[in-house]
Steps between C-alpha positions, in 0.01 A plus 500: 500500500277607787184299578183707512171398652223477242224730606140466391450751214140564602385719780202385702214558512508448122211576265490268200288320243473122505389331181362146513394309188308176462222320313171688473298193600685458832420660837817713471334824605356350821833332582699823455253697712524236775883504496523880504237533774699251708820707474382861461294693753337743258460317168167583335449312170241756385754783525837327470453235230430511129429213262593476131419213262749371245437565133348156442319503834671189637698673776453784745751737650443652842686820585505569873615828652653418839726646767753258646611578854821291493701250299363200691143595409601548136670159483209324675247645255708411194550147635125449558411643157760282327379192691138568404390228253292755304781747428720449196721806544564753777679827430 
């Protein structure tokens, strides 16, 4: 059996949606904006981010439209979002 190199299935730059969920009473929105501004040159929360409340109003979901320039940037952003104490889930 011949060994094949595993190639990244995504082509960069890659346009995608990030979804981050956390408690409504936390500063999740500010934390996500700070993380994305740190890693993306052109992130504008007014244009690139939407907020939805959960049915009972205890949680919020932020959907961010972003363009990743490379795999390293993608991994760094996911790591920061997952490490954020206000996020409960990152998709």
